[in-house]
N, C-alpha and C positions, 0 to 999 in steps of 0.2 A: 597775422603774419602772412606775407606773400610767399608763394612757393616759387621755386626756380623757374617753372614754366609759365607762371602767370605774368602777363605784361604789366610793367610798372607804368603808372600814370605820369606823364610829363607835365610840366607847368602849362604848356600850351593846351593840353587836354583839359586841364582844370579851367583855364581861361575860356575855352570853347564851351565848357559846361555852364559856366556863369553867363556867357553870352546867350546860350540856348535857353536857360531858365528865365533870363531877363526878357527874351523875346516872347516866351510863353506868358509871362506875367502881363506884358504889354498887350498881347493878343487877347487876353481875357478881360483886362481892365478897360480897353478902349470901347468896346460895345456897351459895357456896363455904364461907363461915364457918359456916353453920348446917346444912349438908347432913347431917352425922352425927348431929345432934340431932333431926332431923325424924322424925315417924312414917311408916309405910309408905304412908299415905293422907293426901293434903293437898288443900286447896281448889283447884279449878281454874277456878271461875267464881263471880262475885258478882252478886247481883240488884240491882234498883233501890234497895233499902234498904241496900245495902252488906253484906248477910249472905251467906255462902257458900250456893250452891244446887246445886253439883256438885263432885264429888271425883274424884281420880285418883291414880295412883301417884306415888311420890316423884320419879321422873325428870321429871315435869311441871314441877318447880321451875326447870328450865333453859329452858323454852319461852319465857317472857317475856324473859329476857336475850337469847336468840337473835333474837327478833323485834325487840327494842329496838335491838340492834347493827345489824341489817340496815336498819331504818328510818333510824337515825341516819346510817349510812354512805351510804345512798341519798340522803338529803336534803343531806348534805355535798357529794356529787358533783354533785347537781343545782344547788346553790348555786355551786359552783366552776365547773362547765363550762357550765351553761345561763345562769345569771344573770351571773356575772362575765365569762366569756369569750364566751358566746353572744350577749349583747347588743351586742358590739362588731363583729359581722359586718355585712357590707353589707346583708344581708336586713333587719336590724332597725335601720336608720338612723333611723327615725321614733320610736324609743323614747326618751323623755325621761330625763335623769339622775335625776329625782325618782322615776320609776317603777322604775328599776333599784334605787335605794336602798330603796324600799318593799318590793319583792319580796325583796331580799337580807335586809332586817331581818325580814320576815315568815317566811322560812325559818329564820333564826336563832332566832326566837321559837318556832316550831313544834318545832324540835329540842330546845330547852330544856324546853318544857312536856311533850313526850312522854317525854323522858329522866327528868325528875323524877316525872312521873305513874307511869311504869312502875316506877321505884324504890320509890315509895310503895306501889303495888299488891304488889310483891314483898315489901316489908317487912310489909304487912298480911297477906299470904298466910302468911308464916313465923310471925308472931305468932299468927294464928288457928290454924294447924296445931299450934303448941306450947301452945295453950290459954290464951294470955295476952291474947287479944282475941276478940271475937265477929264480926269482919268489918272492913270498911274504914271504916265510919262512914257515917251518912246524908248528910253534907255533901260527900263526895268527888265523887260524880257531878255534883252541881250546880256545884261549883267548877270541875271539869274542863270541863263544857259551857260555862260562862261564859268561861273562859280561851280555849277554842278558837273561841268565837263572836265575842267582842268584842276579844280580843287581836290577831288578824290585821287587823281593821278599823283599829285604832289604828296598827298599823305601816304599813299602806298609806297612811293619811292622813298620818302622820309623813313618809313618803318623798315624798309629793306636794308638801310645802311647800318 
């Protein structure tokens, strides 16, 4: 049972969790599915235009899934223990329920955006390595920056209402 001070999950938070988990599954599945098809050298970094500007060994294909899983897990624990449980402590009695909802939604949003973005980068890396694409595309960085700039603000404002 939820306490009065524990933020309730909204349907949008649950949808974001499903999107985030789906992104992590894709992020892990892609390199596993394509590993044997990849050349010995793959893109490991993309420049501002979305074109690869550094290359490394095939084992680098597992770096982004490892980082993605660590970040996703860390943000999940942060949301669970700091936001949901931590805000109920006596130290944080001045925290308003709207602030709790806003921070909870913000972390859910960040998890989803990071998981989907990492999955897209992994897909782009694989497609580029296989010669099917020439990078991530020029719009990826712009869309990613906009999502990480304005998305969190929207979730904090939503929670304050």
